[in-house]
N, C-alpha and C positions, 0 to 999 in steps of 0.2 A: 724561222718554222724548224721545231727539234726537228733530228733523226735519228731512227734510231739502231743500235750497236749488236752486234755478236759475236762473242767471242769463243773458240772451240780450243781447246788442252791449255795455252798459255798464248802469249802476247809474246811475241818475238820482233823488237821494232829495230831495223835497219836504218842507220842515218844516210840520207843519200847522197852525202856526200863522198860516202865509201864504195857505193853501187857500181856496178859494171855497167848497167842500163847509162846514169846519168854522166859516165864517165866518156860517151861515146861522141859526144858533139857539145856544144855550148848549148846552152838554152837559154831562151829568154825569160827575163827575170818575174814576168806574168806567169808562165810554164813551171818554175820552179816554186811559187807559192801557192798555186792547184796540186805540185808533188809534196808539197811537207805533208807530213802526217805524225800526229801524235795520237796515241791511242786514249778513246776516250773512255778507256776502261781495263783495269787490272785486275788479276785475281789467281789466287793460289791457293793448295789446300796443303795441308801437312799432319798427314796421321800420326799416331802414337801422341799428340798435342791434347791436354786439357785446357780448359777453361780456367778462371780464377777460382773457383770452388773446388775442382778438379775432379767434377763427375761429368765431362763429356771426355772423349778420344780420338778426334778427329777437329781437327780448327780449320776455318777459311777465312782467311786477309783478303779483303775488296776496298778499290778505287776508283771512284769515279770521278770524270771531269767536270767541273763547277758549267760551262758552258751547254751540257745535257741536261739541264734541270730547267722546271720551271719556274723562275724567280718571278715573286710578285710583290710591288711595292704595299709596304705597308703601313697602314695608317698609326699618326701618332699614340694614339689609345690603346693596340692592339702590339704594340712594340715590348717585347721579352727584354730590351737593355735600350739605353739611351740614345746609342750608337747605332740602332739597328736599323737597315733600311729596306732592305731588302728580304724576302723568306720563302725557302720553300720547304713542304714538308715531304720527305723522301722515304720510301718503305720499299725494302728487298724482300720477299717472299723465296724462302729458298725450300727445295724439295730434292731428294739424295735416292735413287732409283737403284736398287741390284743390275750390274750389267752381265749381258750376254757374251759368249766367244765371239762376235763380231761387233763389240763395242757398243752395241746399242742397250737402254733403257728397259726392266721389263717391268713387270707389275705395277703394282701402286707403291707409293710410295716409302720408307722405311723409315724417314726421319721426316720433318717439317717443323722451319724456323720460319719468324719472322722478324728485320731488325725496322726499327724508323727513327727516324730524328728529323727534327725542324735546323735546317740548315740557313744561316743569317751572313749576312754581308752587310757594310758602311756606305757602299757605292755600287753604281750601276756598272761601271769598266769588271769588279770583280765578279758579277751576274756570269758576264760574255766571256771570261776568262779559261783560257786555252793551258795555262800553268797553272790553276789551282782546281786539289782535288777534295773530296770530303772519303775519307778512310777509317777505314774498324775491321773488326773482325766477329764473327761468329760463331760456336761454336756446336756440334753434332756428337750424339752419343748411339753410336753406333756397333756390329758386330762385325769382327774382321770379315772380308771379302773383296769385289769389285765391284766400283760403285760408278753414276754419273750423276755428278752435282750438276741440279738445275736451279738458278734464278732471275726472277721475276722483279724487275727496279719501275717504277712507280713514282711521279713525282706530282705532288696534288692529287693525289690519286689517279691519274692519267701514266697508261704503259709506256714509257720510254726505252726500253726494250728488255734482253734478257742475255744473261752468258751461261754457256758450257762449261763444265771441267771434268774430267773423267781421272781416277787416282785408283789407287790400291792400297788395300789396308791387311797389313799381314798382322797376324795375330801373337806372330814372336817380336819384341821392339827390337830386335837386332835387324830383322829383315826391312825396317820400316825408311827404309835411303831417303833422305830429301838434306839442301842445302837453303840455308837463310842467308840473304845478305842484309846486312844491318847499319846502321851507321849510331854514333855516343849521342843518348839524350842526357843533357847535365839535368834537368830539371826532376828526373826519376831518376836516373844513376843508373838504367836498364837499356840494353841495347834497344834501339829502333827501328823497327823492319822497314828496309827503303820501300818495301811493297811495291813494286812494279816488275812482276811477275819475274820472267829474268832479263832482268835489265837493272844495271848499277847505277849510280851518278857520273859522269863523265869529271874527271879533275878534282872529285871530293874520296873522304876518307870512306876507306869499305872494307867492312870485319863479317869472315863467313864465319858461321856456324852450322856444323853438320852432325849427325849420329856415324856411330863407328858400334860395329858387333863386340869388341873385346877388348874393356878397357887395358887389358897388361899386353896386349900385343904391340910391335912397334911398326910403325905406319912412316908413310911417305907421300908430299903432295907435291903435283907440276902441277904448273900453267902454264898452258900455250897459249900465244896471240896466236891466230887461225887467218890464213889471208884466204879470201872464198871468193875464188873466182868461176863464172858459171856454174856456181853447186859444187865445185871440189873443195872441199875441207882439207885434203890431205895436206897442203902446204901449211908446214907449221915453225912458229918461233918459241923456243921455250924462255919465258922471262922470271920463272919460279920454280926451283927445284931442290926441297929441303926434307929432312926427317921434321918429324912431328912431334914438337919437345912434351915430355911428360905432363911438365907442366900445364897445358895446354888443352888436359884433357879430364874429364869430371864425370867419375864415376855413380851410378846410382841416383840418377838424375829424373826429378819430376820438369819435364817440363811445358811447361805453361804461353798462353799465347793473350794476353788482357791486354783493353782498351783506355788510356787515361789524357785527358785532354786532348782528345781527336785524333791519338795514335797509338799505332796497334806496337807495342812492345814485347822483348822476349823476357821470361822470365825463367829461372831456375832454380831448386834446391834439392836438399839430399833426402828427400822421400820418396822416389822413385824406384825404377828397374832401367831407365834409360843411360847410357853413355854417349854422352855430348864430348866437341870437341869445337874452338875458339881459335882462329886465323886472322890475324890482320893481315891484309896484301899493300903491297904499295899501291896503289888505284891513283895517285895522284902525279906516278911516273906512265901510264898505262895510257894506251891512245885510245881513240872512239871508234873501236873494231870487235869483231867476237873473241872468247876466252872461254877455253875448256878446262877445267878442275878438274884434275883427276887423283883417288888416292888410291893408295897401294899398302897392302899390306905385306912388309919386308921378308916376311918369312915364307912368303906364299911365291915359289920358285915360277909358278906361271907366269908372272907377271901382268895377270890380271887385275882390272881395276874394280876397286869394290862400289865406288862412285865414279860416275862421270857425267858433270854438268859442267853446261854450256850457258853462257851469258853475255851481255853486248853491253858495251861500255857507252850510255846512252848520254847524247847530250839534247837536253830535254828542248831548251831555249836556243837550240842552234839559230843565229842569222839564216835567214832564207838563201842572202847573198853568199852564203860559205857551202851551200848544197851541190854548186857546179865547180870546178876546179878552173875551167876557161873562165865561166864568170868570173868567179872570186879575181883572176888574175888582170880581167880586163878589167876592173872597178880599183886597182890600183893606178891608175892614170892621172890619180888627184895629186901623186907624191911620189911616182917615178918620173923618167923623164921616157923618149920612144923606144934609143936603146936598151934600155935595161927590159922594159917591156916587151920588147922583142925577142931577149934572151930568154925572159920569164915564160914567154909563148912557143919555144923550139923545142923540138922533141917529143916521144911517144907519151902518152897520157900520165905513165906511171914517172918519168922523165920532170917535166910539170908539175907534178905534184911534189917531187925532192924539193925541186928549186924552191918552189913557193911554200914548202915551209920551211925550208933553209932561212928563205929571205923574212920572214915573221921570225922564225927563234934568234935571229939576231939583234932584235930590237924587241926581244922577247926581255924583262925585269927578272923575272923567276926560270934561268934554263933549264934548271934541273929539275920541273914539273912539266907535265905535256899541255898543261892549258896554258894558254896565250892571251893573259889579260890585256894585253895593248890589240892582238889581234883581234879579238872579240869586241874589244869597244871600237874599231873601226868599222867592220862591218854590223853590227849593231847600229851604228850610226847612218851606215849606207842601206837601210833595212829605213829605217826614221824618215831619211832625207825622201826616201819614196813615198812614204805613208803622207809628212807633211806636205810637199810641194808637189807631187803628180799633178798637172795637168792634162786639159784634153791635145794640148801640144806637145808636152813635152813629159819624159818620164824626170821624176823629182833628183835622183840623184846624178843627173844630168845637167840642169840648170844650173847657174850661178850663184842660188843660194844653198841649192842642195849640194855643192863643190866646198863651199865657205862650213857650210854646219859640218859634214863627214871630215872636214881639216881643223878645223877649230871647236865644233860642237855648240851647247846652245849659247847664244848672247846671254851677257850678262843681263842685258835690256834691249827690246824692243819698243821702236817707235815708228809713227804714221807721220806723212806730211800730206798736205793736202792743198798743193799751191794752182792759184787760180786758173794759172797760164801755161801747169806743164802736169804732165801724168802724176798721178798718187808717187809717192816716195817712202820706201819700209828704210829707217836706220837703225840697225843692228851694231853695239856696243858693247865693246869686248876690251880687258882691263888695257889692252895696249895700241888696240886699233880699232876705228869705227870703218864701218862698210855703208855704203849708202846703195842701195836699190830703186831701179826705176819701172813702175808697171809698162808693159807693152803692148798687153791687151784687159779685156775684161773679163777673162778666167784666170786670173789670179798669176799669169807668167811675169816674172820679174828678169832686169837684167842688171848687172852688177852696172853703179855709173862714175861710183869715184872710192876713192878707199885712203883714209888720212890716218 
């Protein structure tokens, strides 16, 4: 059964690994799975941005998760292409209302638009994916003012949810401050919007684009990592603080958001009135934490930021087993002895987390980046072991098969034997070793009986 979603203002996703709540105690794996959250939809609004024809002045970009859609099997005769197996007709009806002083919509819509697309997949797994999204952009032509954007989402004509976004549209281009998070797109040559509201991709390239009030002024960019505890955001650590080079500033630009090959792209040329700047940040070195970027006019002695933007460096496919540091440490029992495990488990939460990260940094093939491919793979296997080998009698990562899978990965070959006078056997073949497991119950439990 599909469930509805509602978004208000923006989505700000917090990785639970970093949250104070989950740091208080060790959760069970089942509790962590229930607390794992991937937003069903994202939406952002950019005033002063036109469509491909230049005939709109506000653009919205949106992103909706595959598992929210009502996919249906497609008969061979009805397929739009040979590989299509499942499809859903997605429609989004947009309405823009003026907003009163209390932030509520008033009167009749000042603009209406509708977007629709046939979304297709080649396999059933993709229809249930929490990691695949359909994304696009929609443009509106409205007068300057304060607004509420309301969108109703339909899949195969069934309403599956709605979202709301409040935004302000100024009549002077320099007053329409916004920040776009993008990655490069080799196919189009234009920046591709990451399009996850106030979230970037942990461990991946990040380029920020933003508007400026004056092309001739000097600007300084400061980025701080926020240490959020109990709602306190005053503890910060500066990770970037430099003047903005003049060659990164583009004056008299027309700014457009277009959709090509199912990707929202940023495009700009020299036929407009906006001042735009682009700054590439060393995101590969940033942790999955909150960050704040502030832009200052260097000639303004007040030190007031002209733009203050906070985002989260989101690890969208973070393994469940990494969501709590104490649980993650406990799952190292496959590769460390008890003395090392006890050492990692001592101290307060911050000390445990620091030792845990240092443990994996020593094993990181690319220590100059914060994304640790070895750690990510290890805990991905912990999750897979739970899914593959859990039975009513035992959690998968605690079983003999699960432990071998976590340390060795997927076997080259798996065979079953059915001896007449012994339990069923399962044989796992690796390049250098063979493991033989024997069934202990009728529920899929196996124990290791031989390795050679």
